[in-house]
Residue, then its C-alpha position, 0 to 999 in steps of 0.5 A: x113268552x110263556x110265564x116264568x116262575x120265580x126261583x125257589x132255590x138259592x142257585x136260581x133254579x125252580x127246584x126248591x129241593x135242588x142239589x145245586x149241581x148247576x149253581x154256576x149256570x145262568x139258567x132261564x126257565x120257561x113254563x109251557x102249558x100243554x093241551x090238558x092244562x098241565x105246566x111243564x118247565x124247560x130250560x131255554x138253552x139257545x135262541x137260533x136265528x135263521x132267515x130273520x126268524x128266531x127259534x127257542x131251543x128248550x130242554x125239559x127240566x124234569x126227565x131223562x138226560x136223553x130227552x130231546x130238545x123242543x124247538x119252537x118259533x118265537x113270534x110276537x102276539x097282538x101286544x108285541x109280546x113274545x110267544x112260542x109256537x109250533x113249527x108246522x112247516x116241514x121244510x122250516x123244521x128241517x132247516x132249524x134242526x140242521x142248524x141246531x145239530x150243527x151247533x151241537x156238533x161244534x160244541x162237541x168238537x170244542x169239548x173234545x179240543x179242551x180235553x186234549 
């Protein structure tokens, strides 16, 4: 899996200037490097298992609340370490997105029930 940085905030997040709104969350931060060599931090929000394969659902730590999830397949490299790779097969992508959307809908339903 990509490098993870050590927390710098007292709540455990990566942001030294955090206002600790997520203090009670147990957040796992994943750092991905883009094609230009720039690092981007994501929160690992879910691991989806589908047809004996695992997928990581990530949200960018910086950006708008409207940012979409990034979904990557989890594979083992030659050293048996987890690595994240793009999903290039359209059918596979559609199946994973359908599972993710179902999970989100269930969470929304649960939140609505709690409000009643």
